[in-house]
C-alpha positions in Angstrom: 112.4 39.7 79.8 109.0 41.0 79.3 107.0 37.6 80.4 109.8 37.9 83.6 109.4 41.8 84.1 105.6 42.0 83.9 105.2 38.5 85.6 106.7 40.1 88.5 104.7 43.4 88.2 101.6 40.9 87.9 102.2 38.5 90.8 103.0 41.4 93.4 100.5 43.8 92.2 97.5 42.4 94.3 100.1 42.0 97.3 102.1 45.7 96.9 101.5 49.0 97.2 101.4 51.1 93.6 104.4 52.5 94.8 106.3 49.3 95.1 104.9 48.1 92.1 106.2 51.4 90.5 109.7 50.0 92.0 109.8 47.9 90.0 108.8 48.6 86.8 111.8 51.5 87.3 114.1 48.9 87.4 112.8 46.5 85.1 111.9 49.3 81.8 116.1 50.1 81.9 116.8 45.7 81.4 114.2 46.4 78.7 115.1 48.6 76.7 119.1 47.3 76.9 117.5 44.1 75.8 115.5 45.5 72.8 118.4 47.7 71.7 117.2 51.0 72.1 119.7 53.7 73.8 117.8 56.5 75.6 119.8 60.3 75.5 118.8 63.4 77.5 118.2 65.1 80.9 115.7 64.0 83.6 113.7 66.3 85.2 115.7 67.6 88.2 112.1 68.2 90.4 108.5 67.4 90.3 105.5 67.6 92.7 102.2 67.4 92.0 100.8 67.9 88.7 100.7 66.9 84.9 103.6 65.6 83.1 103.2 65.7 79.4 104.5 64.5 76.3 104.2 64.4 72.0 103.2 60.3 71.8 104.9 58.2 69.7 104.3 54.9 70.7 103.2 52.5 73.7 107.1 52.2 74.7 106.6 56.4 75.3 105.8 55.3 79.4 109.5 54.0 79.2 111.7 56.9 78.5 109.1 59.6 81.3 111.8 61.2 82.2 112.0 61.0 86.1 112.7 58.2 89.1 109.5 60.0 90.9 106.6 57.8 91.4 103.6 58.5 89.4 100.4 57.7 87.3 99.7 56.5 83.6 96.6 57.9 81.7 96.5 55.4 78.8 93.9 54.3 76.5 91.2 51.3 77.5 92.1 49.3 74.2 95.4 49.1 75.7 94.1 47.5 78.8 93.1 44.3 76.5 96.8 43.9 75.4 98.4 40.8 76.3 101.7 42.0 78.8 101.8 45.6 78.1 98.1 45.9 79.3 98.8 43.4 82.0 101.5 45.8 83.0 99.3 48.5 83.0 96.8 47.2 85.5 99.4 46.6 87.6 101.0 50.1 88.0 97.4 51.4 88.4 96.9 53.0 84.9 94.1 55.2 84.6 91.8 54.1 81.2 90.4 56.6 79.1 88.1 55.5 76.2 88.8 59.1 73.6 85.9 58.6 71.7 83.8 58.7 74.2 82.5 61.8 75.5 81.0 60.6 78.9 84.8 58.5 79.5 87.0 62.1 78.7 84.6 63.1 81.1 85.1 60.9 83.5 89.0 60.3 83.2 89.4 64.4 83.7 87.7 64.2 86.7 89.7 61.1 87.9 92.9 62.9 86.9 92.0 66.2 88.6 91.4 64.3 92.5 94.7 62.6 91.7 96.4 66.0 91.2 94.5 67.4 94.3 95.6 64.6 96.1 99.2 65.1 95.5 99.7 62.8 92.8 101.8 63.6 89.4 99.8 62.1 86.2 101.3 61.2 82.7 99.4 62.3 79.9 100.2 62.3 75.9 97.5 65.7 74.6 98.0 64.2 71.3 95.6 61.3 72.3 96.9 58.9 69.6 100.5 58.2 68.8 102.6 58.6 65.3 105.7 58.4 63.7 106.2 62.1 63.7 109.0 64.5 63.4 106.1 67.3 64.5 103.3 66.8 66.7 99.7 66.5 66.1 96.3 68.7 66.9 96.0 68.3 70.2 93.3 67.6 72.8 93.0 70.7 74.9 90.6 69.9 77.2 93.4 68.7 80.4 95.4 72.3 79.6 92.1 74.6 80.7 91.1 71.9 83.6 94.8 72.8 84.7 94.4 76.6 84.4 90.8 76.1 86.1 92.7 74.6 88.8 96.4 75.9 88.9 98.1 72.6 88.1 101.7 72.9 87.2 102.7 71.5 83.7 106.2 69.2 83.2 107.1 69.3 79.7 108.9 67.4 77.5 109.7 65.8 74.3 110.3 62.2 72.7 112.3 61.8 69.4 113.4 58.4 67.8 115.7 58.3 65.2 114.3 55.5 63.4 110.7 55.1 62.1 109.8 51.5 63.2 110.0 53.2 66.5 106.6 55.0 65.3 103.4 53.3 66.0 100.3 54.9 63.8 96.8 52.8 64.3 95.8 49.6 62.6 99.4 48.4 63.2 99.1 44.7 64.9 101.5 45.3 68.4 102.7 42.1 68.0 104.3 43.0 64.3 105.4 46.1 65.2 107.7 44.6 68.8 109.2 41.9 66.5 109.9 44.8 63.8 111.9 46.8 66.3 113.4 44.0 68.0 115.2 43.1 64.8 116.6 46.3 64.5 120.5 46.5 65.8 119.5 49.5 67.8 117.4 53.0 68.2 118.4 55.8 69.9 115.6 57.7 71.9 116.0 61.8 72.9 114.0 63.3 75.1 114.7 67.0 75.9 112.7 68.6 79.2 111.3 71.9 80.2 112.8 72.1 83.3 110.3 74.9 85.1 106.9 74.0 85.0 104.5 75.7 83.2 101.0 77.4 84.5 98.5 79.8 83.8 94.9 80.7 84.0 94.7 80.9 80.6 93.4 77.0 79.1 94.5 78.7 75.8 97.9 80.4 76.4 98.8 77.3 78.4 98.0 75.3 75.3 98.9 77.4 72.9 102.9 78.1 74.7 103.1 74.4 75.0 102.6 74.1 71.4 105.2 76.0 70.7 107.8 74.6 72.8 106.8 70.8 71.5 107.1 72.0 67.9 110.5 73.3 68.4 112.3 70.9 70.8 110.9 68.2 67.8 112.3 70.4 65.4 115.7 70.5 66.9 115.7 67.1 68.0 115.1 66.0 64.3 118.0 68.3 62.9 120.5 66.9 65.2 119.3 63.4 64.8 117.3 62.9 61.7 115.5 59.8 61.1 115.6 56.6 59.0 113.4 54.4 58.0 111.1 57.1 57.4 107.1 55.9 56.3 108.0 52.3 57.4 104.5 51.8 58.8 101.2 52.8 56.6 99.5 55.4 58.3 96.1 56.1 57.0 96.1 59.4 57.9 97.1 61.9 54.8 99.4 64.5 57.1 102.3 66.9 57.0 104.0 68.7 58.8 102.8 72.3 57.4 99.3 70.9 58.9 100.5 69.4 62.0 101.5 73.1 62.7 98.5 74.9 61.7 96.3 72.8 63.2 97.9 72.3 67.0 97.8 76.0 67.0 94.1 76.5 65.7 93.2 73.5 68.4 95.0 75.5 71.2 
């Protein structure tokens, strides 16, 4: 399924528009989720326009759950570009790549994103900058919140929660090993929650604080309704706990 769907993207990419590649991707992702055994629950955005779609970050799988059928552009870390299958699909879809540890790369990416939104695009971001099991939020990288406040961009916010810790993807776990363990499960449920009204502000700090508050409330609610199995399945060298996440995120804002 991966090879077939991504093969279609890669083969048509050089000859088709990005919008056509996006349509292939949208059709393929539903079939892929069915084959892997991930069921998606939750609403979609009623309407989106030029701006930023922002979410918490759980895994490389998160792009399969973006709650809209509308055309969008994804921002991803440069390491993923070299991955088999996932990286190939990202290149075919015109992903904006960023080297997160490079200040120069982050600055150039910010400029690319801003230009894309000004030209009418909707860009998908994961402001945590890295993925993990959950259930709450890692400290946020606030740069694009200040950019959004400065440029007057709308932010379309959503949250994602898995009911199985195996789906989370912390650092230093091999992609193939993670995908294999995920496919071995009988089923996994992914729950999305959408903030239907886009948020905006001329104050970057207030905008970031607002988003963090909503995420932690939403993720707490989802985890209470759908508790996670296999907590701590993947070793994570980062020694965080929920209280630290909340305090750190608020400080970053």
